[in-house]
N, CA, C and O atoms as a Maestro MAE file, in Angstrom:
{
 s_m_m2io_version
 :::
 2.0.0
}

f_m_ct {
 s_m_title
 :::
 protein
 m_atom[272] {
  # First column is atom index #
  i_m_mmod_type
  r_m_x_coord
  r_m_y_coord
  r_m_z_coord
  i_m_residue_number
  s_m_chain_name
  s_m_pdb_residue_name
  s_m_pdb_atom_name
  i_m_atomic_number
  :::
  1 25 162.899 85.824 -193.011 1 A "MET " " N  " 7
  2 3 161.586 86.197 -193.515 1 A "MET " " CA " 6
  3 2 160.564 85.209 -192.968 1 A "MET " " C  " 6
  4 15 160.831 84.009 -192.910 1 A "MET " " O  " 8
  5 25 159.421 85.696 -192.576 2 A "THR " " N  " 7
  6 3 158.381 84.822 -192.041 2 A "THR " " CA " 6
  7 2 157.370 84.477 -193.118 2 A "THR " " C  " 6
  8 15 157.182 85.220 -194.082 2 A "THR " " O  " 8
  9 25 156.729 83.349 -192.938 3 A "SER " " N  " 7
  10 3 155.692 82.925 -193.881 3 A "SER " " CA " 6
  11 2 154.406 83.673 -193.596 3 A "SER " " C  " 6
  12 15 154.110 83.956 -192.436 3 A "SER " " O  " 8
  13 25 153.630 84.004 -194.625 4 A "PRO " " N  " 7
  14 3 152.347 84.677 -194.383 4 A "PRO " " CA " 6
  15 2 151.388 83.752 -193.655 4 A "PRO " " C  " 6
  16 15 151.435 82.533 -193.821 4 A "PRO " " O  " 8
  17 25 150.529 84.335 -192.857 5 A "ASN " " N  " 7
  18 3 149.531 83.559 -192.128 5 A "ASN " " CA " 6
  19 2 148.485 83.035 -193.101 5 A "ASN " " C  " 6
  20 15 147.801 83.810 -193.768 5 A "ASN " " O  " 8
  21 25 148.367 81.722 -193.175 6 A "THR " " N  " 7
  22 3 147.371 81.128 -194.072 6 A "THR " " CA " 6
  23 2 146.190 80.559 -193.308 6 A "THR " " C  " 6
  24 15 145.273 80.000 -193.909 6 A "THR " " O  " 8
  25 25 146.203 80.694 -191.991 7 A "GLU " " N  " 7
  26 3 145.093 80.220 -191.169 7 A "GLU " " CA " 6
  27 2 144.072 81.342 -191.022 7 A "GLU " " C  " 6
  28 15 144.402 82.419 -190.525 7 A "GLU " " O  " 8
  29 25 142.850 81.103 -191.443 8 A "PHE " " N  " 7
  30 3 141.800 82.105 -191.348 8 A "PHE " " CA " 6
  31 2 140.797 81.678 -190.284 8 A "PHE " " C  " 6
  32 15 140.076 80.700 -190.480 8 A "PHE " " O  " 8
  33 25 140.737 82.390 -189.163 9 A "PRO " " N  " 7
  34 3 139.803 82.017 -188.102 9 A "PRO " " CA " 6
  35 2 138.362 82.408 -188.416 9 A "PRO " " C  " 6
  36 15 137.471 82.147 -187.608 9 A "PRO " " O  " 8
  37 25 138.115 83.020 -189.554 10 A "ASP " " N  " 7
  38 3 136.782 83.498 -189.909 10 A "ASP " " CA " 6
  39 2 135.875 82.354 -190.338 10 A "ASP " " C  " 6
  40 15 135.521 82.226 -191.510 10 A "ASP " " O  " 8
  41 25 135.508 81.531 -189.371 11 A "PHE " " N  " 7
  42 3 134.558 80.448 -189.617 11 A "PHE " " CA " 6
  43 2 135.055 79.469 -190.671 11 A "PHE " " C  " 6
  44 15 134.254 78.900 -191.413 11 A "PHE " " O  " 8
  45 25 136.364 79.266 -190.745 12 A "GLY " " N  " 7
  46 3 136.929 78.288 -191.651 12 A "GLY " " CA " 6
  47 2 136.929 78.673 -193.116 12 A "GLY " " C  " 6
  48 15 136.884 77.798 -193.981 12 A "GLY " " O  " 8
  49 25 136.978 79.955 -193.412 13 A "LEU " " N  " 7
  50 3 136.985 80.389 -194.805 13 A "LEU " " CA " 6
  51 2 138.269 79.962 -195.503 13 A "LEU " " C  " 6
  52 15 139.346 79.963 -194.906 13 A "LEU " " O  " 8
  53 25 138.142 79.605 -196.752 14 A "THR " " N  " 7
  54 3 139.321 79.335 -197.569 14 A "THR " " CA " 6
  55 2 139.920 80.676 -197.994 14 A "THR " " C  " 6
  56 15 139.248 81.702 -197.891 14 A "THR " " O  " 8
  57 25 141.158 80.690 -198.464 15 A "PRO " " N  " 7
  58 3 141.724 81.957 -198.950 15 A "PRO " " CA " 6
  59 2 140.871 82.601 -200.041 15 A "PRO " " C  " 6
  60 15 140.749 83.825 -200.082 15 A "PRO " " O  " 8
  61 25 140.283 81.799 -200.921 16 A "GLU " " N  " 7
  62 3 139.433 82.347 -201.988 16 A "GLU " " CA " 6
  63 2 138.161 82.980 -201.420 16 A "GLU " " C  " 6
  64 15 137.753 84.055 -201.859 16 A "GLU " " O  " 8
  65 25 137.533 82.311 -200.439 17 A "GLN " " N  " 7
  66 3 136.331 82.868 -199.813 17 A "GLN " " CA " 6
  67 2 136.666 84.148 -199.054 17 A "GLN " " C  " 6
  68 15 135.895 85.107 -199.088 17 A "GLN " " O  " 8
  69 25 137.798 84.171 -198.376 18 A "ARG " " N  " 7
  70 3 138.226 85.362 -197.645 18 A "ARG " " CA " 6
  71 2 138.457 86.523 -198.616 18 A "ARG " " C  " 6
  72 15 138.019 87.644 -198.357 18 A "ARG " " O  " 8
  73 25 139.141 86.260 -199.725 19 A "ARG " " N  " 7
  74 3 139.403 87.299 -200.723 19 A "ARG " " CA " 6
  75 2 138.091 87.873 -201.258 19 A "ARG " " C  " 6
  76 15 137.963 89.087 -201.417 19 A "ARG " " O  " 8
  77 25 137.121 87.006 -201.535 20 A "HIS " " N  " 7
  78 3 135.826 87.495 -202.023 20 A "HIS " " CA " 6
  79 2 135.122 88.316 -200.946 20 A "HIS " " C  " 6
  80 15 134.526 89.350 -201.249 20 A "HIS " " O  " 8
  81 25 135.182 87.870 -199.705 21 A "ALA " " N  " 7
  82 3 134.531 88.604 -198.619 21 A "ALA " " CA " 6
  83 2 135.137 89.990 -198.440 21 A "ALA " " C  " 6
  84 15 134.422 90.952 -198.158 21 A "ALA " " O  " 8
  85 25 136.448 90.093 -198.604 22 A "VAL " " N  " 7
  86 3 137.125 91.372 -198.407 22 A "VAL " " CA " 6
  87 2 137.000 92.278 -199.624 22 A "VAL " " C  " 6
  88 15 136.753 93.475 -199.479 22 A "VAL " " O  " 8
  89 25 137.166 91.726 -200.813 23 A "ARG " " N  " 7
  90 3 137.208 92.556 -202.018 23 A "ARG " " CA " 6
  91 2 135.952 92.489 -202.866 23 A "ARG " " C  " 6
  92 15 135.800 93.276 -203.799 23 A "ARG " " O  " 8
  93 25 135.053 91.572 -202.566 24 A "GLY " " N  " 7
  94 3 133.885 91.376 -203.415 24 A "GLY " " CA " 6
  95 2 132.772 92.378 -203.191 24 A "GLY " " C  " 6
  96 15 131.916 92.550 -204.059 24 A "GLY " " O  " 8
  97 25 132.764 93.051 -202.033 25 A "HIS " " N  " 7
  98 3 131.716 94.025 -201.731 25 A "HIS " " CA " 6
  99 2 132.170 94.921 -200.590 25 A "HIS " " C  " 6
  100 15 133.181 94.645 -199.943 25 A "HIS " " O  " 8
  101 25 131.439 95.973 -200.345 26 A "TYR " " N  " 7
  102 3 131.765 96.888 -199.256 26 A "TYR " " CA " 6
  103 2 130.631 96.998 -198.261 26 A "TYR " " C  " 6
  104 15 130.400 98.072 -197.705 26 A "TYR " " O  " 8
  105 25 129.930 95.925 -198.029 27 A "TYR " " N  " 7
  106 3 128.873 95.929 -197.032 27 A "TYR " " CA " 6
  107 2 128.910 94.617 -196.272 27 A "TYR " " C  " 6
  108 15 129.364 93.598 -196.791 27 A "TYR " " O  " 8
  109 25 128.433 94.651 -195.047 28 A "GLU " " N  " 7
  110 3 128.346 93.466 -194.209 28 A "GLU " " CA " 6
  111 2 127.049 93.544 -193.439 28 A "GLU " " C  " 6
  112 15 126.388 94.582 -193.444 28 A "GLU " " O  " 8
  113 25 126.672 92.467 -192.777 29 A "TRP " " N  " 7
  114 3 125.449 92.448 -191.999 29 A "TRP " " CA " 6
  115 2 125.622 91.536 -190.795 29 A "TRP " " C  " 6
  116 15 126.462 90.636 -190.822 29 A "TRP " " O  " 8
  117 25 124.844 91.752 -189.738 30 A "PRO " " N  " 7
  118 3 124.963 90.910 -188.557 30 A "PRO " " CA " 6
  119 2 124.364 89.532 -188.803 30 A "PRO " " C  " 6
  120 15 123.536 89.351 -189.695 30 A "PRO " " O  " 8
  121 25 124.791 88.571 -188.006 31 A "GLY " " N  " 7
  122 3 124.162 87.268 -188.069 31 A "GLY " " CA " 6
  123 2 125.076 86.079 -187.932 31 A "GLY " " C  " 6
  124 15 124.582 84.954 -187.854 31 A "GLY " " O  " 8
  125 25 126.396 86.265 -187.900 32 A "MET " " N  " 7
  126 3 127.284 85.114 -187.849 32 A "MET " " CA " 6
  127 2 127.703 84.750 -186.429 32 A "MET " " C  " 6
  128 15 128.323 83.703 -186.239 32 A "MET " " O  " 8
  129 25 127.396 85.559 -185.434 33 A "ASP " " N  " 7
  130 3 127.939 85.327 -184.102 33 A "ASP " " CA " 6
  131 2 126.911 84.818 -183.103 33 A "ASP " " C  " 6
  132 15 127.179 84.812 -181.901 33 A "ASP " " O  " 8
  133 25 125.767 84.402 -183.557 34 A "GLY " " N  " 7
  134 3 124.794 83.714 -182.717 34 A "GLY " " CA " 6
  135 2 124.335 84.468 -181.493 34 A "GLY " " C  " 6
  136 15 124.000 85.650 -181.558 34 A "GLY " " O  " 8
  137 25 124.326 83.762 -180.365 35 A "GLU " " N  " 7
  138 3 123.738 84.278 -179.125 35 A "GLU " " CA " 6
  139 2 124.491 85.458 -178.531 35 A "GLU " " C  " 6
  140 15 123.910 86.222 -177.760 35 A "GLU " " O  " 8
  141 25 125.757 85.629 -178.862 36 A "ARG " " N  " 7
  142 3 126.507 86.753 -178.294 36 A "ARG " " CA " 6
  143 2 126.057 88.081 -178.867 36 A "ARG " " C  " 6
  144 15 126.334 89.129 -178.284 36 A "ARG " " O  " 8
  145 25 125.377 88.059 -179.984 37 A "GLY " " N  " 7
  146 3 124.913 89.292 -180.609 37 A "GLY " " CA " 6
  147 2 126.010 89.976 -181.399 37 A "GLY " " C  " 6
  148 15 127.198 89.744 -181.177 37 A "GLY " " O  " 8
  149 25 125.595 90.814 -182.313 38 A "GLU " " N  " 7
  150 3 126.545 91.526 -183.154 38 A "GLU " " CA " 6
  151 2 126.041 92.930 -183.441 38 A "GLU " " C  " 6
  152 15 124.840 93.199 -183.417 38 A "GLU " " O  " 8
  153 25 126.974 93.800 -183.709 39 A "ILE " " N  " 7
  154 3 126.631 95.134 -184.182 39 A "ILE " " CA " 6
  155 2 127.639 95.504 -185.269 39 A "ILE " " C  " 6
  156 15 128.847 95.345 -185.095 39 A "ILE " " O  " 8
  157 25 127.135 95.986 -186.360 40 A "TRP " " N  " 7
  158 3 127.960 96.406 -187.487 40 A "TRP " " CA " 6
  159 2 127.615 97.853 -187.793 40 A "TRP " " C  " 6
  160 15 126.442 98.227 -187.801 40 A "TRP " " O  " 8
  161 25 128.618 98.659 -188.040 41 A "CYS " " N  " 7
  162 3 128.333 100.031 -188.443 41 A "CYS " " CA " 6
  163 2 129.305 100.442 -189.544 41 A "CYS " " C  " 6
  164 15 130.429 99.945 -189.624 41 A "CYS " " O  " 8
  165 25 128.858 101.333 -190.363 42 A "TYR " " N  " 7
  166 3 129.684 101.828 -191.457 42 A "TYR " " CA " 6
  167 2 129.249 103.235 -191.797 42 A "TYR " " C  " 6
  168 15 128.149 103.663 -191.446 42 A "TYR " " O  " 8
  169 25 130.118 103.946 -192.480 43 A "SER " " N  " 7
  170 3 129.795 105.300 -192.915 43 A "SER " " CA " 6
  171 2 129.617 105.307 -194.425 43 A "SER " " C  " 6
  172 15 129.965 104.346 -195.110 43 A "SER " " O  " 8
  173 25 129.074 106.393 -194.927 44 A "ASP " " N  " 7
  174 3 128.817 106.472 -196.367 44 A "ASP " " CA " 6
  175 2 130.054 106.871 -197.169 44 A "ASP " " C  " 6
  176 15 130.026 106.881 -198.400 44 A "ASP " " O  " 8
  177 25 131.143 107.201 -196.465 45 A "ARG " " N  " 7
  178 3 132.390 107.566 -197.143 45 A "ARG " " CA " 6
  179 2 133.561 106.938 -196.406 45 A "ARG " " C  " 6
  180 15 133.443 106.563 -195.240 45 A "ARG " " O  " 8
  181 25 134.692 106.827 -197.094 46 A "PHE " " N  " 7
  182 3 135.882 106.267 -196.472 46 A "PHE " " CA " 6
  183 2 136.595 107.255 -195.559 46 A "PHE " " C  " 6
  184 15 137.299 106.842 -194.637 46 A "PHE " " O  " 8
  185 25 136.426 108.549 -195.799 47 A "SER " " N  " 7
  186 3 137.090 109.543 -194.962 47 A "SER " " CA " 6
  187 2 136.265 110.819 -194.904 47 A "SER " " C  " 6
  188 15 135.423 111.083 -195.762 47 A "SER " " O  " 8
  189 25 136.533 111.602 -193.862 48 A "TYR " " N  " 7
  190 3 135.851 112.878 -193.640 48 A "TYR " " CA " 6
  191 2 136.892 113.918 -193.269 48 A "TYR " " C  " 6
  192 15 137.939 113.586 -192.713 48 A "TYR " " O  " 8
  193 25 136.607 115.172 -193.574 49 A "ARG " " N  " 7
  194 3 137.469 116.266 -193.134 49 A "ARG " " CA " 6
  195 2 137.098 116.625 -191.703 49 A "ARG " " C  " 6
  196 15 135.988 116.344 -191.252 49 A "ARG " " O  " 8
  197 25 138.022 117.240 -190.999 50 A "ALA " " N  " 7
  198 3 137.767 117.669 -189.623 50 A "ALA " " CA " 6
  199 2 136.537 118.559 -189.583 50 A "ALA " " C  " 6
  200 15 136.422 119.497 -190.373 50 A "ALA " " O  " 8
  201 25 135.619 118.275 -188.671 51 A "GLY " " N  " 7
  202 3 134.416 119.075 -188.512 51 A "GLY " " CA " 6
  203 2 133.222 118.616 -189.326 51 A "GLY " " C  " 6
  204 15 132.106 119.072 -189.077 51 A "GLY " " O  " 8
  205 25 133.420 117.724 -190.300 52 A "GLU " " N  " 7
  206 3 132.293 117.227 -191.089 52 A "GLU " " CA " 6
  207 2 131.450 116.261 -190.257 52 A "GLU " " C  " 6
  208 15 131.952 115.607 -189.343 52 A "GLU " " O  " 8
  209 25 130.184 116.185 -190.586 53 A "THR " " N  " 7
  210 3 129.283 115.247 -189.924 53 A "THR " " CA " 6
  211 2 129.398 113.878 -190.580 53 A "THR " " C  " 6
  212 15 129.354 113.755 -191.804 53 A "THR " " O  " 8
  213 25 129.546 112.855 -189.751 54 A "VAL " " N  " 7
  214 3 129.650 111.479 -190.240 54 A "VAL " " CA " 6
  215 2 128.256 110.875 -190.318 54 A "VAL " " C  " 6
  216 15 127.492 110.943 -189.355 54 A "VAL " " O  " 8
  217 25 127.925 110.288 -191.454 55 A "ALA " " N  " 7
  218 3 126.667 109.552 -191.608 55 A "ALA " " CA " 6
  219 2 126.946 108.104 -191.227 55 A "ALA " " C  " 6
  220 15 127.579 107.372 -191.988 55 A "ALA " " O  " 8
  221 25 126.478 107.689 -190.059 56 A "LEU " " N  " 7
  222 3 126.744 106.354 -189.541 56 A "LEU " " CA " 6
  223 2 125.514 105.476 -189.738 56 A "LEU " " C  " 6
  224 15 124.411 105.849 -189.338 56 A "LEU " " O  " 8
  225 25 125.700 104.321 -190.347 57 A "HIS " " N  " 7
  226 3 124.627 103.351 -190.580 57 A "HIS " " CA " 6
  227 2 124.912 102.136 -189.705 57 A "HIS " " C  " 6
  228 15 126.043 101.653 -189.664 57 A "HIS " " O  " 8
  229 25 123.898 101.642 -189.007 58 A "VAL " " N  " 7
  230 3 124.106 100.570 -188.034 58 A "VAL " " CA " 6
  231 2 123.115 99.438 -188.261 58 A "VAL " " C  " 6
  232 15 121.936 99.668 -188.531 58 A "VAL " " O  " 8
  233 25 123.620 98.203 -188.146 59 A "SER " " N  " 7
  234 3 122.785 97.003 -188.123 59 A "SER " " CA " 6
  235 2 123.177 96.219 -186.879 59 A "SER " " C  " 6
  236 15 124.349 96.191 -186.505 59 A "SER " " O  " 8
  237 25 122.203 95.582 -186.237 60 A "SER " " N  " 7
  238 3 122.512 94.842 -185.023 60 A "SER " " CA " 6
  239 2 121.516 93.720 -184.807 60 A "SER " " C  " 6
  240 15 120.365 93.797 -185.234 60 A "SER " " O  " 8
  241 25 121.981 92.676 -184.135 61 A "THR " " N  " 7
  242 3 121.069 91.615 -183.722 61 A "THR " " CA " 6
  243 2 120.455 91.938 -182.363 61 A "THR " " C  " 6
  244 15 119.568 91.221 -181.902 61 A "THR " " O  " 8
  245 25 120.918 93.014 -181.713 62 A "ALA " " N  " 7
  246 3 120.386 93.437 -180.422 62 A "ALA " " CA " 6
  247 2 119.145 94.302 -180.618 62 A "ALA " " C  " 6
  248 15 119.011 95.001 -181.622 62 A "ALA " " O  " 8
  249 25 118.249 94.243 -179.649 63 A "ALA " " N  " 7
  250 3 117.040 95.074 -179.710 63 A "ALA " " CA " 6
  251 2 117.384 96.553 -179.553 63 A "ALA " " C  " 6
  252 15 116.743 97.410 -180.161 63 A "ALA " " O  " 8
  253 25 118.403 96.856 -178.731 64 A "THR " " N  " 7
  254 3 118.848 98.234 -178.520 64 A "THR " " CA " 6
  255 2 120.367 98.254 -178.411 64 A "THR " " C  " 6
  256 15 120.994 97.229 -178.146 64 A "THR " " O  " 8
  257 25 120.950 99.425 -178.617 65 A "PHE " " N  " 7
  258 3 122.381 99.617 -178.430 65 A "PHE " " CA " 6
  259 2 122.617 101.090 -178.181 65 A "PHE " " C  " 6
  260 15 121.753 101.921 -178.461 65 A "PHE " " O  " 8
  261 25 123.790 101.417 -177.654 66 A "GLY " " N  " 7
  262 3 124.141 102.801 -177.397 66 A "GLY " " CA " 6
  263 2 125.509 103.128 -177.951 66 A "GLY " " C  " 6
  264 15 126.355 102.246 -178.097 66 A "GLY " " O  " 8
  265 25 125.726 104.384 -178.257 67 A "ILE " " N  " 7
  266 3 127.017 104.852 -178.748 67 A "ILE " " CA " 6
  267 2 127.443 106.031 -177.883 67 A "ILE " " C  " 6
  268 15 126.670 106.963 -177.663 67 A "ILE " " O  " 8
  269 25 128.674 105.980 -177.398 68 A "THR " " N  " 7
  270 3 129.198 107.100 -176.603 68 A "THR " " CA " 6
  271 2 130.473 107.609 -177.205 68 A "THR " " C  " 6
  272 15 131.070 108.550 -176.682 68 A "THR " " O  " 8
  :::
 }
 m_bond[271] {
  # First column is bond index #
  i_m_from
  i_m_to
  i_m_order
  :::
  1 1 2 1
  2 2 3 1
  3 3 4 2
  4 3 5 1
  5 5 6 1
  6 6 7 1
  7 7 8 2
  8 7 9 1
  9 9 10 1
  10 10 11 1
  11 11 12 2
  12 11 13 1
  13 13 14 1
  14 14 15 1
  15 15 16 2
  16 15 17 1
  17 17 18 1
  18 18 19 1
  19 19 20 2
  20 19 21 1
  21 21 22 1
  22 22 23 1
  23 23 24 2
  24 23 25 1
  25 25 26 1
  26 26 27 1
  27 27 28 2
  28 27 29 1
  29 29 30 1
  30 30 31 1
  31 31 32 2
  32 31 33 1
  33 33 34 1
  34 34 35 1
  35 35 36 2
  36 35 37 1
  37 37 38 1
  38 38 39 1
  39 39 40 2
  40 39 41 1
  41 41 42 1
  42 42 43 1
  43 43 44 2
  44 43 45 1
  45 45 46 1
  46 46 47 1
  47 47 48 2
  48 47 49 1
  49 49 50 1
  50 50 51 1
  51 51 52 2
  52 51 53 1
  53 53 54 1
  54 54 55 1
  55 55 56 2
  56 55 57 1
  57 57 58 1
  58 58 59 1
  59 59 60 2
  60 59 61 1
  61 61 62 1
  62 62 63 1
  63 63 64 2
  64 63 65 1
  65 65 66 1
  66 66 67 1
  67 67 68 2
  68 67 69 1
  69 69 70 1
  70 70 71 1
  71 71 72 2
  72 71 73 1
  73 73 74 1
  74 74 75 1
  75 75 76 2
  76 75 77 1
  77 77 78 1
  78 78 79 1
  79 79 80 2
  80 79 81 1
  81 81 82 1
  82 82 83 1
  83 83 84 2
  84 83 85 1
  85 85 86 1
  86 86 87 1
  87 87 88 2
  88 87 89 1
  89 89 90 1
  90 90 91 1
  91 91 92 2
  92 91 93 1
  93 93 94 1
  94 94 95 1
  95 95 96 2
  96 95 97 1
  97 97 98 1
  98 98 99 1
  99 99 100 2
  100 99 101 1
  101 101 102 1
  102 102 103 1
  103 103 104 2
  104 103 105 1
  105 105 106 1
  106 106 107 1
  107 107 108 2
  108 107 109 1
  109 109 110 1
  110 110 111 1
  111 111 112 2
  112 111 113 1
  113 113 114 1
  114 114 115 1
  115 115 116 2
  116 115 117 1
  117 117 118 1
  118 118 119 1
  119 119 120 2
  120 119 121 1
  121 121 122 1
  122 122 123 1
  123 123 124 2
  124 123 125 1
  125 125 126 1
  126 126 127 1
  127 127 128 2
  128 127 129 1
  129 129 130 1
  130 130 131 1
  131 131 132 2
  132 131 133 1
  133 133 134 1
  134 134 135 1
  135 135 136 2
  136 135 137 1
  137 137 138 1
  138 138 139 1
  139 139 140 2
  140 139 141 1
  141 141 142 1
  142 142 143 1
  143 143 144 2
  144 143 145 1
  145 145 146 1
  146 146 147 1
  147 147 148 2
  148 147 149 1
  149 149 150 1
  150 150 151 1
  151 151 152 2
  152 151 153 1
  153 153 154 1
  154 154 155 1
  155 155 156 2
  156 155 157 1
  157 157 158 1
  158 158 159 1
  159 159 160 2
  160 159 161 1
  161 161 162 1
  162 162 163 1
  163 163 164 2
  164 163 165 1
  165 165 166 1
  166 166 167 1
  167 167 168 2
  168 167 169 1
  169 169 170 1
  170 170 171 1
  171 171 172 2
  172 171 173 1
  173 173 174 1
  174 174 175 1
  175 175 176 2
  176 175 177 1
  177 177 178 1
  178 178 179 1
  179 179 180 2
  180 179 181 1
  181 181 182 1
  182 182 183 1
  183 183 184 2
  184 183 185 1
  185 185 186 1
  186 186 187 1
  187 187 188 2
  188 187 189 1
  189 189 190 1
  190 190 191 1
  191 191 192 2
  192 191 193 1
  193 193 194 1
  194 194 195 1
  195 195 196 2
  196 195 197 1
  197 197 198 1
  198 198 199 1
  199 199 200 2
  200 199 201 1
  201 201 202 1
  202 202 203 1
  203 203 204 2
  204 203 205 1
  205 205 206 1
  206 206 207 1
  207 207 208 2
  208 207 209 1
  209 209 210 1
  210 210 211 1
  211 211 212 2
  212 211 213 1
  213 213 214 1
  214 214 215 1
  215 215 216 2
  216 215 217 1
  217 217 218 1
  218 218 219 1
  219 219 220 2
  220 219 221 1
  221 221 222 1
  222 222 223 1
  223 223 224 2
  224 223 225 1
  225 225 226 1
  226 226 227 1
  227 227 228 2
  228 227 229 1
  229 229 230 1
  230 230 231 1
  231 231 232 2
  232 231 233 1
  233 233 234 1
  234 234 235 1
  235 235 236 2
  236 235 237 1
  237 237 238 1
  238 238 239 1
  239 239 240 2
  240 239 241 1
  241 241 242 1
  242 242 243 1
  243 243 244 2
  244 243 245 1
  245 245 246 1
  246 246 247 1
  247 247 248 2
  248 247 249 1
  249 249 250 1
  250 250 251 1
  251 251 252 2
  252 251 253 1
  253 253 254 1
  254 254 255 1
  255 255 256 2
  256 255 257 1
  257 257 258 1
  258 258 259 1
  259 259 260 2
  260 259 261 1
  261 261 262 1
  262 262 263 1
  263 263 264 2
  264 263 265 1
  265 265 266 1
  266 266 267 1
  267 267 268 2
  268 267 269 1
  269 269 270 1
  270 270 271 1
  271 271 272 2
  :::
 }
}
């Protein structure tokens, strides 16, 4: 049996901070990755049926972005 990974590369978060980040809310925003820029997107639901339209919400540190 292997030991669980206790190293969190997410900017040095402790296990408690990581747990809060994952389970404490369902939204995120850009801003932690500095000059490389970031883009975050999410939908208004966890799942969709085939053929349904997805409502995509996007935040970015970039002036423009494209989706293909």
